[in-house]
C-alpha positions as CSV (number, residue, x, y, z in Angstrom):
1,M,41.0,21.8,12.5
2,A,40.5,25.2,11.1
3,S,37.2,26.2,9.9
4,I,36.6,28.2,6.5
5,P,34.0,30.2,6.3
6,L,31.0,29.6,4.2
7,V,32.5,26.1,3.4
8,A,31.0,23.2,5.1
9,P,33.0,21.1,7.7
10,V,34.8,18.1,6.7
11,F,35.0,15.0,9.0
12,P,37.1,11.9,8.5
13,A,34.4,8.4,8.1
14,G,33.7,7.8,11.8
15,K,34.5,11.2,13.4
16,E,31.6,13.0,12.8
17,P,30.0,15.3,15.2
18,L,27.5,13.2,17.5
19,P,24.0,14.2,18.0
20,P,23.1,15.8,21.4
21,G,22.7,13.1,24.0
22,V,24.8,10.7,22.5
23,S,28.5,10.1,24.4
24,E,31.8,9.0,22.9
25,E,31.6,5.8,24.4
26,E,28.4,5.0,22.6
27,R,29.8,5.9,19.1
28,Q,29.8,2.4,17.9
29,N,26.3,1.7,19.0
30,F,25.3,4.8,17.3
31,L,26.6,4.1,14.0
32,Q,25.1,0.5,14.0
33,A,21.9,1.7,14.4
34,K,22.3,4.5,12.2
35,K,23.6,1.7,9.3
36,Y,20.6,-0.4,10.5
37,Q,18.3,2.7,9.9
38,D,19.1,3.2,6.4
39,Y,18.9,-0.2,5.6
40,M,15.3,0.2,6.6
41,S,14.7,2.9,4.8
42,M,16.2,2.1,1.6
43,G,14.5,-1.4,1.9
44,M,10.8,0.4,2.4
45,E,11.8,2.7,-0.6
46,S,12.1,-0.2,-3.1
47,C,9.7,-1.2,-5.2
48,V,9.5,-4.5,-4.1
49,A,9.0,-3.6,-0.3
50,K,6.1,-0.8,-1.6
51,T,4.6,-3.6,-3.8
52,V,4.4,-6.2,-0.6
53,I,2.9,-3.6,1.7
54,A,0.4,-2.5,-0.6
55,G,-1.1,-6.1,-1.6
56,A,-0.9,-7.1,2.2
57,G,-2.9,-3.9,3.1
58,G,-5.2,-4.6,0.1
59,L,-6.0,-8.2,1.1
60,A,-6.8,-7.1,4.8
61,I,-9.0,-4.4,3.6
62,G,-10.9,-6.7,1.4
63,A,-11.0,-9.2,3.8
64,F,-12.9,-6.6,6.3
65,F,-14.9,-5.4,3.8
66,S,-16.1,-9.1,3.0
67,L,-16.3,-9.8,6.7
68,M,-18.7,-6.6,7.1
69,S,-20.5,-7.5,4.2
70,T,-21.3,-11.1,4.7
71,S,-21.8,-10.4,8.7
72,F,-25.0,-7.9,7.4
73,A,-26.2,-10.5,4.7
74,Y,-27.2,-13.2,8.0
75,E,-29.3,-11.1,9.2
76,D,-31.6,-11.8,6.1
77,P,-34.4,-14.3,7.4
78,L,-34.7,-15.8,3.8
79,L,-31.3,-16.8,4.1
80,R,-31.5,-18.5,7.6
81,Q,-34.1,-20.7,5.9
82,Q,-31.8,-22.6,3.6
83,H,-29.9,-23.7,6.1
84,G,-33.4,-25.5,8.6
85,A,-32.5,-28.7,8.2
86,L,-29.0,-28.3,10.2
87,S,-28.1,-28.4,13.6
88,R,-27.0,-24.8,15.6
89,T,-23.6,-26.0,15.2
90,Q,-23.4,-26.9,11.9
91,K,-25.2,-24.2,10.6
92,A,-22.4,-22.1,12.4
93,S,-19.3,-24.0,11.0
94,E,-21.6,-23.2,7.5
95,V,-21.4,-19.4,7.8
96,F,-17.9,-19.3,8.9
97,K,-16.7,-21.2,6.2
98,E,-18.6,-19.3,4.0
99,M,-17.5,-16.4,5.2
100,G,-13.7,-17.2,5.4
101,R,-14.1,-18.2,1.4
102,G,-15.8,-14.6,0.6
103,M,-12.9,-13.1,3.0
104,W,-10.5,-14.6,0.6
105,R,-11.8,-14.0,-2.5
106,S,-12.4,-10.4,-1.7
107,G,-9.0,-9.5,0.0
108,K,-7.3,-11.6,-2.9
109,G,-8.6,-9.1,-5.4
110,F,-8.3,-5.9,-3.3
111,G,-4.4,-7.4,-3.0
112,K,-4.1,-8.1,-6.3
113,V,-5.2,-4.5,-7.7
114,G,-3.0,-2.7,-4.8
115,A,0.1,-4.6,-5.5
116,L,-0.6,-3.8,-9.5
117,F,-1.0,-0.3,-9.2
118,A,1.6,0.3,-6.3
119,G,4.1,-1.5,-8.2
120,I,3.8,0.3,-11.6
121,E,3.3,3.3,-9.7
122,C,6.7,3.1,-8.5
123,V,8.4,1.9,-11.4
124,I,7.2,4.7,-13.2
125,E,8.2,7.1,-10.5
126,S,11.8,5.5,-10.4
127,Y,12.1,5.8,-13.9
128,R,11.1,9.2,-14.2
129,A,12.6,10.6,-11.2
130,K,9.5,12.5,-10.2
131,N,6.8,12.6,-8.2
132,D,4.0,14.4,-9.7
133,M,0.6,13.7,-11.0
134,V,1.9,12.0,-14.0
135,N,2.7,9.0,-12.4
136,P,-0.6,7.6,-10.5
137,I,-2.4,8.4,-13.6
138,A,0.2,6.3,-15.7
139,A,-0.1,3.7,-13.3
140,G,-3.8,3.9,-13.1
141,F,-4.0,3.9,-16.6
142,V,-1.7,0.4,-17.3
143,A,-3.4,-1.3,-13.9
144,G,-6.3,-1.0,-15.5
145,G,-5.8,-2.0,-18.8
146,V,-4.4,-5.3,-17.2
147,L,-6.8,-6.2,-15.1
148,A,-9.5,-5.8,-18.1
149,R,-6.9,-7.3,-20.4
150,N,-9.2,-10.6,-20.5
151,A,-11.9,-8.6,-22.0
152,G,-10.3,-7.2,-25.0
153,P,-8.7,-4.7,-26.2
154,K,-11.5,-1.7,-26.3
155,A,-12.5,-3.3,-22.4
156,A,-8.4,-2.9,-21.6
157,F,-8.3,1.0,-22.8
158,G,-11.7,1.4,-21.0
159,G,-10.8,0.1,-18.0
160,G,-7.2,1.8,-18.4
161,L,-9.2,5.0,-18.5
162,A,-11.7,4.3,-16.0
163,F,-8.5,3.4,-13.6
164,A,-6.7,6.3,-14.8
165,A,-9.7,8.9,-13.8
166,F,-10.3,7.1,-10.5
167,S,-6.2,7.6,-9.8
168,A,-6.5,11.2,-10.8
169,A,-9.6,11.6,-8.1
170,I,-7.5,10.0,-5.6
171,D,-4.1,11.8,-6.0
172,L,-5.8,15.4,-6.2
173,F,-7.5,14.9,-3.0
174,L,-4.4,13.6,-1.3
175,R,-2.4,16.4,-2.8
176,R,-4.5,19.2,-1.9
177,E,-3.7,21.9,0.1
178,T,-5.8,22.3,3.1
179,P,-6.7,26.0,4.6
180,D,-4.4,26.7,7.9
181,E,-6.3,26.9,10.8
182,D,-5.0,29.4,13.2
């Protein structure tokens, strides 16, 4: 194949040059792995996957925060007196059940907020085909409004503004330029 200067070479499908260290015998395995890698990257870029990941992460973080806060709550001697008539095993069982309920309740709330925000932001970003500050602010406004919708229109608008401001602050912090350290 003759090479033309300043023009990218064109290769037939399946005959592209292989990366260094990959032999011709390994071409099929390499192409198969590349195909699965492409499927995985397409899946991870989908709004459904981002929503599920954010929801699961929110569930885990909410459960962890609840576990930490309830573990500190049981150090209070007044709370221990409420379970005075129970044996140690029964007390431990009640404490763990209560911790589990609290972890589920808190985790569910965090997961709902994370999934809602991530899903809305992904849809907005896909629609606009841009990744800028408008996406998290708009997603925060919509998510805050949806979360506060049962309290009335004024609360939904206020919740939207508050969540949008919070989203903007977080995104500005994450997008900031760090100074180069030599």
